LOTI-533732 format. One line per 10 residues: number of its first residue (from 1); their letters; for each residue x negated, y, z negated of C-alpha. Coordinates in steps of 0.001 Angstrom, whole numbers, m for minus. Last residue first. Layout:
<atoms>
NUM	A	X:Y:Z; ... $
</atoms>
This chain:
<atoms>
766	NIDATLDHRL	m17795:m55151:m31281; m19392:m53194:m28458; m21426:m50050:m29172; m22994:m49226:m25842; m26716:m48467:m25655; m27490:m45720:m23186; m29924:m43595:m25163; m30942:m41288:m22325; m33105:m38719:m24091; m31043:m35607:m23916 $
756	DFRDLRMVKT	m31594:m31970:m22918; m31821:m32847:m19227; m28167:m33852:m19379; m27606:m34037:m15616; m27842:m37827:m15468; m25706:m38218:m18583; m22418:m39446:m17077; m24367:m41760:m14769; m26192:m43367:m17701; m22956:m43717:m19634 $
746	WADVFDNVFK	m21433:m45672:m16763; m24461:m47993:m16599; m24259:m48736:m20331; m20471:m49149:m20237; m20732:m51541:m17307; m23445:m53564:m19029; m21346:m54080:m22161; m18191:m54926:m20245; m20056:m57417:m18040; m21841:m58960:m21005 $
736	ESSDDFAYVE	m18453:m59489:m22636; m17041:m61198:m19541; m20145:m63293:m18907; m19262:m66592:m20656; m17459:m68197:m17712; m20158:m66928:m15356; m19037:m64375:m12742; m21261:m61512:m13958; m24410:m63590:m13464; m23080:m64708:m10079 $
726	SIARLESNSG	m22938:m61086:m8927; m26641:m60738:m9741; m27650:m63642:m7498; m25157:m62456:m4898; m26894:m59090:m4731; m30235:m60684:m3963; m28817:m63129:m1400; m26746:m60520:434; m23352:m62012:1291; m21475:m62021:m2011 $
716	FILDVPTATY	m22272:m58457:m3059; m22163:m57402:612; m18477:m58377:601; m17374:m55294:m1321; m19480:m52775:601; m18310:m54343:3868; m14663:m53692:2962; m12179:m55939:1185; m8638:m57263:1298; m7064:m59658:m1182 $
706	LVNGSNRDVG	m4723:m62629:m1535; m3858:m63464:2056; m1978:m66767:1914; m3413:m69807:3689; m2002:m72005:939; m5022:m74189:253; m7973:m72054:1332; m6496:m68884:m191; m7426:m66082:2215; m9501:m62944:1494 $
696	EYVSEDDTKR	m9005:m60532:4373; m11687:m58237:5790; m11493:m54550:6698; m13881:m52221:8568; m13588:m54020:11888; m9847:m53415:11898; m8520:m56342:13903; m9304:m58449:10859; m12368:m60444:9889; m12132:m63476:7671 $
686	WMLGMDTLNV	m12954:m64350:4091; m12475:m67627:2247; m11214:m68087:m1290; m11191:m71432:m3115; m14976:m71092:m3266; m14567:m68343:m5882; m17661:m66097:m5807; m15758:m62896:m4976; m12955:m63961:m7316; m15139:m64181:m10409 $
676	FFDNTLQGPK	m17179:m61156:m9416; m14232:m58807:m9026; m12484:m60416:m12005; m15150:m59218:m14442; m12525:m57365:m16454; m12058:m53739:m17529; m8297:m53530:m17180; m6754:m51005:m14782; m6032:m53566:m12115; m4849:m56888:m13616 $
666	DTLVGHRSNG	m4260:m59207:m10646; m7863:m58759:m9625; m10036:m58463:m6534; m9587:m54715:m6051; m11968:m54747:m3071; m9590:m52880:m791; m6504:m51809:m2746; m6818:m48135:m1753; m5860:m45570:m4369; m6943:m42856:m1921 $
656	ANAGLARMGG	m10425:m43179:m3337; m10833:m46418:m5246; m10768:m46438:m9053; m8576:m49483:m9581; m10303:m50244:m12882; m11350:m53683:m11628; m12869:m52066:m8528; m14782:m49551:m10654; m16094:m52388:m12797; m17392:m54439:m9886 $
646	VLVTMEPVTL	m19052:m51414:m8283; m20595:m50388:m11593; m21908:m53886:m12309; m23704:m54059:m8973; m25246:m50598:m9031; m26542:m51215:m12538; m27979:m54613:m11519; m29800:m53047:m8510; m31162:m50188:m10608; m29516:m46805:m10580 $
636	NLQDAKDVLM	m31214:m43422:m10300; m27940:m41805:m9178; m29452:m40691:m5849; m30682:m44272:m5349; m27185:m45618:m5963; m25850:m43246:m3295; m28532:m44406:m835; m27794:m48039:m1638; m24097:m47619:m884; m24936:m45523:2186 $
626	ETPGRYSEEV	m26839:m48477:3593; m23797:m50671:2944; m21465:m48204:4669; m23596:m47669:7800; m25648:m44553:8341; m25021:m40938:9381; m21722:m40565:7587; m19579:m37689:8875; m17157:m39200:11403; m16789:m42573:9692 $
616	NFYNRFADAT	m16084:m41173:6243; m16538:m44028:3795; m14912:m44369:395; m14807:m47557:m1657; m14904:m45519:m4908; m18306:m46960:m5884; m19035:m47079:m2153; m19168:m43304:m2019; m19649:m42091:1547; m19727:m38683:3206 $
606	PELLSFSEVD	m20243:m37365:m284; m19911:m33592:m726; m23230:m32259:m2046; m23740:m30001:985; m20529:m28198:106; m22297:m27031:m3037; m24495:m24710:m967; m21593:m23228:977; m19479:m22745:m2150; m22245:m21062:m4150 $
596	TQEQTADGRG	m20874:m21392:m7667; m21538:m18791:m10356; m18607:m16686:m9117; m16346:m19738:m9426; m17298:m19895:m13090; m19533:m22471:m14724; m18916:m24553:m17837; m21439:m25699:m20429; m22136:m29351:m21142; m23081:m29963:m24776 $
586	PIFPVTVDYG	m21023:m32848:m26111; m22468:m36353:m26664; m20318:m39359:m25777; m21070:m43067:m26108; m18276:m45375:m24902; m16945:m47254:m27904; m15757:m50782:m27158; m13230:m53146:m28700; m12709:m55856:m26090; m9561:m57788:m25205 $
576	ADAAAKEIAA	m8950:m56746:m21596; m6470:m54078:m22693; m9134:m52890:m25127; m11642:m52585:m22275; m9209:m50509:m20204; m8454:m48318:m23227; m12157:m47744:m23890; m12645:m46994:m20209; m9869:m44397:m20262; m11252:m42685:m23361 $
566	AGALVVLDGM	m14705:m42498:m21785; m13299:m40985:m18596; m11443:m38391:m20634; m14638:m37583:m22533; m16435:m36907:m19236; m13677:m34546:m18107; m13631:m32886:m21527; m17353:m32195:m21550; m17393:m30321:m18237; m14099:m28721:m19177 $
556	SIKKGGANGN	m15857:m27236:m22177; m14878:m28071:m25735; m14650:m25400:m28353; m15274:m24923:m32058; m14750:m21485:m33549; m11681:m22351:m35630; m10345:m25292:m33622; m6862:m23983:m32875; m7130:m22105:m29592; m9909:m24300:m28251 $
546	FRKQIKDLEM	m7834:m27421:m28917; m4601:m26220:m27364; m6422:m24688:m24369; m8447:m27833:m23746; m5425:m30134:m23954; m3475:m27977:m21492; m6468:m27851:m19139; m6751:m31629:m19323; m3161:m31950:m18089; m3741:m29549:m15180 $
536	LVNDLEQPDN	m7071:m31214:m14404; m5414:m34597:m14007; m2671:m33219:m11730; m5195:m31341:m9593; m7259:m34503:m9255; m4238:m36427:m7951; m3652:m33785:m5289; m7344:m33404:m4491; m8124:m37122:m3972; m11800:m36662:m4989 $
526	VEWSAQPQLR	m13171:m38252:m1790; m11434:m35575:277; m13288:m32775:m1483; m10893:m29978:m2409; m11741:m29587:m6106; m15423:m29853:m5199; m15468:m26696:m3033; m14176:m24922:m5008; m13771:m25249:m8746; m12195:m27867:m11061 $
516	IRGGTAGGRM	m14964:m30383:m10232; m17336:m27593:m11180; m17130:m28412:m14873; m20523:m26762:m15211; m22226:m29963:m16311; m20503:m32945:m14671; m23268:m33580:m12152; m24660:m31610:m9239; m28265:m30752:m8468; m31416:m32469:m9754 $
506	DSARFSSAAG	m33155:m32246:m6347; m33558:m35910:m5354; m31704:m37204:m8396; m28509:m35922:m6835; m25533:m35524:m9194; m22049:m35534:m7623; m21617:m38760:m9594; m20758:m36847:m12773; m17712:m34939:m11544; m16188:m37547:m9242 $
496	WATKVLASVS	m16864:m40243:m11826; m15017:m38323:m14523; m12090:m37684:m12207; m12036:m41249:m10886; m11994:m42669:m14411; m9128:m40412:m15478; m7069:m41304:m12387; m7807:m45030:m12761; m6784:m45106:m16421; m3502:m43412:m15581 $
486	LETDLIAKKL	m2380:m39997:m16804; 939:m40043:m18625; m521:m38109:m21531; m983:m39706:m24941; m4321:m41104:m23793; m5770:m37598:m23518; m4411:m36485:m26892; m5811:m39598:m28527; m9226:m38980:m26971; m9110:m35374:m28200 $
476	SAVDADTVLD	m8442:m36452:m31789; m11283:m38984:m31727; m13644:m36378:m30282; m12595:m33844:m32913; m13417:m36338:m35666; m16810:m37009:m34085; m17477:m33256:m34081; m16952:m30760:m31262; m19579:m28171:m30446; m19753:m24752:m32077 $
466	YNIEQVPDQW	m19673:m21763:m29724; m22112:m19699:m27694; m22785:m22232:m24918; m24273:m20136:m22106; m22373:m20126:m18838; m23843:m22292:m16076; m26173:m21279:m13242; m26537:m23366:m10055; m30185:m22336:m9484; m29235:m21247:m5941 $
456	IFNEDPVHNG	m27069:m18496:m7493; m30185:m16945:m8975; m30653:m16015:m12628; m33136:m13222:m13279; m35362:m13517:m16326; m38385:m14705:m14342; m40283:m17750:m15677; m43894:m16777:m16381; m44097:m18070:m19949; m43896:m21767:m19148 $
446	LYRTKPGMDR	m41397:m24494:m18288; m38334:m24596:m16038; m35897:m27504:m16532; m33176:m25241:m17974; m33341:m23284:m14708; m31332:m25980:m12989; m32799:m28250:m10288; m36484:m28446:m9444; m36067:m28707:m5657; m35637:m24974:m5074 $
436	HTLKFWAKAF	m38716:m24004:m7105; m41455:m23431:m4496; m39226:m22150:m1705; m37132:m20055:m4089; m40194:m18372:m5571; m41547:m17757:m2077; m38213:m16256:m987; m38153:m14008:m4047; m41673:m12689:m3472; m41092:m12383:279 $
426	AQQYEDPNAL	m37972:m10275:m201; m39639:m8110:m2846; m42614:m7375:m597; m40371:m6594:2361; m38204:m4252:287; m41340:m2462:m898; m42667:m2234:2665; m39520:m568:4060; m40077:344:7733; m41879:m2934:8429 $
416	FREAIKRYEP	m39172:m4871:6574; m36416:m3190:8572; m38212:m3948:11839; m38624:m7616:10859; m34943:m7863:9861; m33745:m6393:13133; m36174:m8661:15013; m34794:m11811:13385; m31291:m10903:14491; m32299:m10055:18067 $
406	DYKLALDATT	m34548:m13131:18613; m37507:m11829:20617; m39782:m10547:17875; m39236:m13201:15217; m39481:m15867:17929; m42940:m14511:18690; m44186:m16229:15542; m42884:m19592:16761; m44749:m19106:20032; m47883:m18643:17957 $
396	MVPPNKKGEV	m49526:m15299:17322; m53136:m14185:17419; m55241:m11312:16136; m58271:m10774:18359; m61757:m11815:17213; m64918:m10133:15928; m68311:m11650:15129; m70633:m9678:12849; m71112:m12483:10348; m69810:m15829:11537 $
386	HADPVANHMA	m67586:m17373:8850; m63991:m16082:8870; m64556:m13844:11871; m63560:m10213:11394; m60329:m9342:13217; m60037:m6228:15380; m62376:m6939:18299; m59692:m8210:20678; m57347:m5375:19754; m58997:m3027:22256 $
376	KDKPVWIIAG	m58060:m5574:24915; m54384:m4543:24646; m52607:m7574:26094; m52562:m8923:22554; m53190:m12677:22107; m50797:m15654:22228; m51552:m19287:21416; m51019:m22590:23242; m53241:m25416:21992; m56405:m26573:23783 $
366	GPSRTQEWEN	m58758:m26810:20815; m60671:m23793:22069; m57346:m21930:21804; m55154:m21405:24821; m53674:m18284:26386; m50311:m16561:26607; m49994:m12810:26629; m48577:m10589:23924; m47356:m6993:23943; m48141:m5299:20674 $
356	NLLNSLYLTT	m46149:m3134:18252; m43753:m5739:16865; m46103:m8605:16056; m49095:m6508:15048; m46957:m4229:12875; m45261:m7201:11234; m48462:m9096:10521; m50201:m5924:9416; m47741:m5244:6595; m50476:m5890:4036 $
346	WRTPAQTWAG	m51406:m8335:1248; m55124:m8968:1524; m57234:m12012:2442; m56431:m12056:6158; m57265:m8378:6780; m57100:m7855:10574; m53989:m10004:10848; m52651:m13189:12424; m55852:m15193:12258; m57152:m17545:14920 $
336	ELGSTVTDEA	m57198:m21041:16363; m54495:m23583:17167; m55704:m27186:17262; m53919:m27846:14017; m56895:m28820:11876; m60347:m28421:13369; m63058:m26564:11462; m66158:m25606:13439; m66398:m22050:12051; m66500:m23465:8497 $
326	NGKGCKNKWG	m66383:m27272:8694; m67837:m30187:10638; m71039:m28225:11095; m70903:m28767:14845; m68443:m31491:15827; m68323:m34737:13814; m65241:m33774:11772; m63941:m36260:9217; m60144:m36126:9422; m59703:m37944:6142 $
316	LGQEELGAAG	m60543:m38000:2457; m59365:m40831:228; m62763:m42107:m779; m64409:m41655:2633; m66499:m44780:2025; m63379:m46925:2019; m62702:m46081:5654; m59996:m43727:6873; m56514:m44920:7905; m54352:m43243:5250 $
306	PEADLCEGAK	m56798:m40346:4967; m56489:m39415:8693; m58907:m41019:11144; m61958:m39410:12741; m61915:m35971:14270; m64105:m34402:16930; m63157:m35319:20495; m59494:m36022:19851; m59202:m32854:17779; m60379:m30552:20533 $
296	HAGHMKGFTH	m62612:m27875:19064; m62382:m24644:17049; m58717:m25201:16279; m58099:m23827:12799; m55302:m21420:11940; m55879:m18353:9783; m55426:m16807:6376; m52808:m14537:4860; m50168:m12317:6438; m48855:m15523:7946 $
286	GGAILAVTEE	m47092:m16366:4707; m45398:m13006:4423; m44200:m12989:8015; m43006:m16593:7986; m41500:m16404:4507; m39872:m12984:4889; m38427:m13852:8290; m36910:m17043:6901; m35610:m15372:3755; m33810:m12796:5881 $
276	DNMAMRGFAT	m32369:m15421:8219; m31108:m17702:5437; m33230:m20378:3752; m32037:m23616:2119; m34336:m26057:3919; m31647:m26997:6397; m31420:m23332:7292; m35180:m23208:7773; m35008:m26043:10293; m31933:m24831:12162 $
266	RINKASGMPD	m32978:m21184:12344; m36513:m22188:13320; m35233:m24448:16104; m33115:m21673:17608; m35977:m19189:17293; m38274:m21647:19090; m35881:m21751:22021; m36020:m17968:22074; m39832:m17993:21930; m40238:m20591:24731 $
256	PKGKPGEPNV	m43873:m21707:25109; m43047:m25434:25578; m44695:m27820:23103; m41574:m29810:22237; m39832:m26516:21427; m42619:m23951:21005; m46361:m23949:20315; m45626:m23714:16583; m43719:m27017:16673; m41086:m26643:13978 $
246	YILGMHTAGL	m40712:m27256:10258; m43187:m29396:8289; m44527:m31505:11118; m45261:m35247:10916; m42394:m36370:13114; m41146:m33357:15024; m38190:m30946:14686; m38146:m30671:10902; m34998:m30655:8766; m33631:m34187:8894 $
236	PRQLKGNREE	m30335:m35241:7297; m28901:m35450:9917; m30173:m35507:13481; m30843:m32090:14958; m27980:m30934:17141; m27854:m31391:20897; m24378:m32910:20829; m25859:m36265:21774; m28120:m36151:18733; m31616:m34707:18822 $
226	RDSALMEVEP	m34237:m36589:16841; m36749:m37903:19349; m39729:m35655:18697; m43194:m37195:18598; m45869:m35536:16461; m46751:m38848:14803; m45589:m41992:16568; m42755:m44391:15687; m40009:m41750:15833; m36670:m42144:14074 $
216	GWYVLDPEWD	m37217:m39462:11428; m38582:m38754:7947; m36486:m41346:6143; m38046:m41465:2690; m39579:m44133:494; m41203:m41958:m2144; m44863:m42645:m2763; m46096:m44105:m6039; m47147:m42604:m9334; m44820:m39615:m9470 $
206	DTRGGAYGYI	m45824:m36458:m11296; m43418:m34442:m13430; m42705:m31003:m12011; m41919:m28771:m15005; m43860:m25588:m14441; m42356:m22231:m13592; m43811:m19263:m11716; m42881:m15642:m11223; m42098:m12941:m8688; m45621:m12536:m7346 $
196	DFGMNKMGVT	m47100:m9068:m6739; m49511:m9641:m3863; m53038:m8289:m4041; m55131:m11168:m2733; m55587:m12733:m6166; m51823:m12710:m6699; m51325:m14606:m3485; m53910:m17198:m4498; m52250:m17528:m7902; m49060:m18600:m6132 $
186	GALIMLDGWS	m50982:m20930:m3844; m52667:m22722:m6744; m49564:m22804:m8955; m47607:m24922:m6472; m50400:m27495:m6244; m50938:m27407:m10003; m47288:m28058:m10871; m47000:m31150:m8687; m50462:m32313:m9726; m49229:m32300:m13290 $
176	LARGYKQKIP	m50846:m30192:m15996; m50829:m31539:m19563; m51920:m34954:m18269; m55440:m33796:m17586; m56283:m30158:m18218; m59966:m30269:m17273; m59607:m32975:m14610; m56850:m31013:m12880; m59066:m27945:m12893; m62091:m29871:m11573 $
166	WLLRRAKDLN	m59822:m31548:m8939; m58641:m28312:m7337; m61272:m28427:m4585; m60288:m32049:m4049; m56668:m31011:m3517; m57668:m28421:m932; m59871:m30971:833; m56933:m33358:1297; m55182:m30351:2817; m57404:m31043:5811 $
156	GNDPWSNLPD	m54477:m31938:8096; m51098:m31603:6431; m49295:m31007:9723; m50752:m34261:11054; m49230:m36171:8132; m51812:m38166:6187; m51134:m37129:2587; m47453:m36955:3470; m47426:m40664:4418; m49187:m41395:2172 $
146	FRMQGGEGGG	m49606:m40078:m1321; m51057:m36996:m2990; m48516:m34679:m1334; m45873:m36441:m3430; m46688:m34278:m6454; m43527:m35546:m8134; m41475:m32412:m7509; m43059:m30316:m4754; m40273:m30729:m2228; m38640:m33668:m498 $
136	RGDLTRYTGA	m35092:m34972:m771; m32022:m32874:m1474; m29828:m34857:923; m28596:m32156:3293; m30633:m29401:1655; m34122:m30296:2785; m37350:m29977:806; m40523:m30722:2806; m41623:m27178:2117; m42707:m27629:m1469 $
126	SHWSLRIFFP	m46019:m29420:m893; m46538:m27842:2508; m46065:m24384:1073; m48298:m24999:m1924; m51127:m26421:201; m50762:m23585:2725; m51043:m21070:m91; m54091:m22998:m1321; m55877:m22483:2001; m54907:m18801:2092 $
116	GYNGWDAPWW	m56329:m18270:m1414; m59552:m20215:m822; m61502:m16967:m516; m65010:m16424:903; m63767:m15091:4253; m62606:m18665:4981; m63805:m20858:2116; m66619:m23308:2791; m65901:m27051:2547; m69042:m29014:1628 $
106	DQSNTLLADV	m70859:m25745:875; m68304:m24782:m1787; m66911:m21238:m2117; m66259:m20037:m5663; m63886:m17231:m4651; m60636:m19074:m5324; m62042:m21043:m8251; m62031:m17992:m10496; m58327:m17455:m9840; m57572:m21100:m10575 $
96	DAMVQDLDLK	m59342:m20798:m13939; m57493:m17569:m14704; m54196:m19271:m13913; m55065:m22072:m16317; m55979:m19480:m18938; m52612:m17760:m18492; m50900:m21141:m18803; m52435:m21805:m22221; m51223:m25362:m22218; m49653:m27118:m25211 $
86	SFEEAYNFDE	m46146:m26642:m23780; m47203:m28725:m20770; m47730:m31755:m22999; m44303:m31456:m24592; m42634:m30979:m21204; m44521:m34006:m19854; m43090:m36400:m22418; m44717:m39827:m22078; m42569:m42502:m23731; m42347:m44740:m20652 $
76	GYPNSRADHS	m46100:m45162:m20274; m48880:m42758:m19336; m50222:m45032:m16593; m46847:m44886:m14798; m46445:m47750:m12317; m44774:m49937:m14956; m41989:m47369:m15182; m40918:m48448:m11692; m40928:m45608:m9202; m39169:m47682:m6540 $
66	RLATLDLQDP	m36869:m50604:m7307; m33624:m49057:m6115; m35273:m47833:m2897; m36324:m51379:m2021; m32753:m52666:m1726; m32918:m53186:2046; m29734:m54610:3534; m30566:m57173:6216; m30350:m55871:9774; m34087:m56397:10378 $
56	WWFNNSKPAF	m33893:m60128:9604; m37403:m61566:10030; m39320:m58381:9237; m36603:m57303:6827; m37321:m60418:4794; m40807:m59065:4241; m43854:m60618:5870; m46797:m61689:3758; m50201:m60490:5030; m52449:m63384:6127 $
46	PQAVGNGKAG	m53893:m61343:8990; m52788:m57672:9026; m49511:m56687:10643; m49643:m53779:13093; m47238:m51091:11875; m48195:m47947:13708; m51607:m47532:12130; m55346:m47467:12741; m57360:m44711:14386; m59668:m45727:17251 $
36	EPKSMTKHDD	m59125:m42569:19238; m57806:m39759:17127; m54033:m39288:16701; m53145:m35860:18060; m54270:m32837:16138; m51968:m30796:14049; m49259:m28232:14400; m48502:m25687:11759; m51892:m24583:10489; m52520:m21961:7898 $
26	ALAMPSTLAL	m51070:m19401:5573; m47647:m20886:5444; m47205:m23877:7660; m43764:m23514:9019; m41323:m24772:6429; m41160:m28337:5191; m39405:m31544:5900; m37587:m33631:3544; m36831:m37153:2627; m34384:m40007:2997 $
16	AVLGSLATRK	m34606:m43403:1387; m34818:m45978:4178; m31931:m48343:3876; m31575:m51368:6046; m31950:m51938:9754; m29196:m49864:11212; m27213:m51908:13695; m23944:m50432:12573; m20614:m51670:11307; m17901:m49080:11089 $
6	FRLIAM	m15746:m48722:8050; m12483:m46889:7617; m11876:m45994:4010; m10937:m42402:4732; m11004:m41075:8252; m11126:m37363:8966 $
</atoms>
C-alpha cells in the first residue's frame, strides 16, 4: 500500500458524502419515475449567479466547511437542546403520538385506520440513509425535512407523514426536535400495533440547512451507475440506485432476480452496519406492517416532487390527480399490496407467507413487478386498506423473495419462524440499532426509555470511578513526558492520530477510550505503528507510575495521549519564542479490547489525512485535495482552522512516515509560521517532478531545490480562497497570531468527542 503517493484526478471538487437507507420499512421501496413537466436536473435560472465551480469544475470546493453556519439556527448559538428535552414529559409525548395514530384525516386517510405503518416508514427512511464507510446520513439533524431527501423518489408521500405530525411538533416546539420526533413516531407506531419495542433515546439536534452529501454519480433519479470495474458498489455509497434507500425492490436494475437481489441486499445492509441476522429481522419485521402503494401509473397521476412543486403546494409534493388522490388511489412506489393478512398487528405472517407459499410474477396497477401466491385461495386473504369488503392477495417484492432463495437468509428466516420470541427480540434490537446507530456514544442519549444494555456498536468506554488529575498533577505529568526522549513530532502525531479519528458524521472515534493503543488503530498505516508503539510504551510507564502513587487519582491513556500532545506543542512554541498553555481538561475514560469492535473500527481508518500528508492511492476514492476538505469537514473545521492546522503540523514535522514533503522550514519541531512564509515567497518557484504526486520548490537565484511538497501543500498557495488565508499567516506580524490560532484549532480537535464539555477553545498565550 502506497504512503504519500499522490494521484491527480479530474474530480470536480468536494461533495460531502452521505448515506443511503434500508429497504423501505413498512411501505414503499421504489418510487415513481419523474413526472412529465417536472423541473430539475441543474438547469440554470435567468440572472442566477454562477459559482466558480461552474466555470472551473476542477477547482477545489470548500462549501462543506461553511455549511451549517450558526447564523442559520433561529435558536442561536447558546441553545441547549439537551436542557430543553429534559423538560419534556416523554411519556406524554408518546401518548400524544399514540392518539394521533388512529385519528385518520380526510386529506390523507390512514390505511386500515392506523398511521403506524406510515410512520414506521418515515422513521426507517429518516434513519436508514446511514452508511458505515463515512458515517454520513441517518436521523441526526432531521435531514428528511430538506431537499434532496425530502424529494427523493423513495421518500414519496412522506411529506404527508411529517405534516400529520406537525400538531405534535407545534405543541412541544424546540423541546422536541424533528429528528427525535420522526424516529419516535415509528417506534410508537410499532408499540401501538402490539410490538414490544426495545427502547428509545432522544438527542438528535435539528439542522437548519441540508447536508451537502455525495449520494452517487448519477444525474437522474432512480438511475444506477455506481458499480466499479471490479463489480463492487462504489465507495462510500450504500444504496444501489440514486434516490433509493437500499435496493431496487423489483430486483437488480429492475430485473426480477431474487438471488441477484440478495447480493445487493447483503452489500447495502452491510454498508449500513447490519449483519445477515439483523437484515432478515429488519426486512421481515418491517414488512409485517403496512402496504405498498401503486394504484395507478405515477407518470399519469403525479405532479412534481416537493422540491419542484409550486408555491401553492406549500412544501408538499406528488399531488395525485387520479381518483380521490389518496386512500385506495394512492400512488407512491408503483408497487401495490400488503405483505400480510393483518397489516396493523405484530405477527409472524410475513415469514409464514414468504416461506410456505410458491410465488408467481405479476405487475401492480402501477406497472411495477410484484409477486403473488400461486395458491388462488390466498387471493382473498388480505382486507383492503380502504374499500370495505374488498379482499386482496398478500404480495412480495423480488427483494423479499431474496430472503427465501438465498440459503443463508433462508436459514435465519426459518429459525425466526420456528422461534417467535427470538424473532421479536432480534427485530427489536435491530430496529433500535437502525434508529440510533448514527447518534454516537450512549452518553449522548436522552430520556427515560434508554435501555440499560450496552451494545458493542455504541463503542462503550469504562466508567470513570476514580478522582481526576489536578492542575498540579498535569504540570508534573507534562514534565515527566518531556523528560523522555520522545520527539515533539512523535507526541504530536500520537495525539492527533487518537483525536482525529473522530467523525462528526456519526460521532464515532476520538481520543476517548484510548483506543489508539488497541487494535485496529494501533496498526493503522497512517499512525506509523512502530513509532506509535514506542510512544505508547513510554506513556504506559508514566501512567503506571502516576496511577500507582497518586492516592486514588488516576489518569487514563485517553487523557494522557492528549496531554502529551499538549506538552509537545507547548515545548515547540517555547522553542519558537512563545509562552503558551494548551488547554487540557481530563475526563476521558479508557476502553478495553473487548469493548472494541475491530471490524467496525476498521472503517474509521483514514485512507487520506492531509494534516499528516498521508494519501493511500489504492484506497482513497477521491483526489488528495478533495480528501483534505472531507477530513476537515469530519472534524467540524472551518476553512481558517483547516489552514492553520496544516501549516502548524508541517512546521512540527508531524507527517506520516516522517516524510519531509511540505515541511517548509529549517526549524522542524518548532511552532513557527514558516510554512506560510515560504509558500508565499516569490523567491521560490515550484515545478513538477517525474512523480506526479511530488513537486519541488526551487530557489529562483541559485536553482537549488529547497523543499518538496504534495498537492495538499501547494493547494494553499494555488486556490484563491486558501491563498488569501495563507497570506494572513505569512505577514511579518502574524507569528503570534499563528501560534494562537493553531492552539485554538488543535484544542478543538482534541475535544471533539468530549460531549460533556462546552468547547471553550481560547488559548492562554502570554
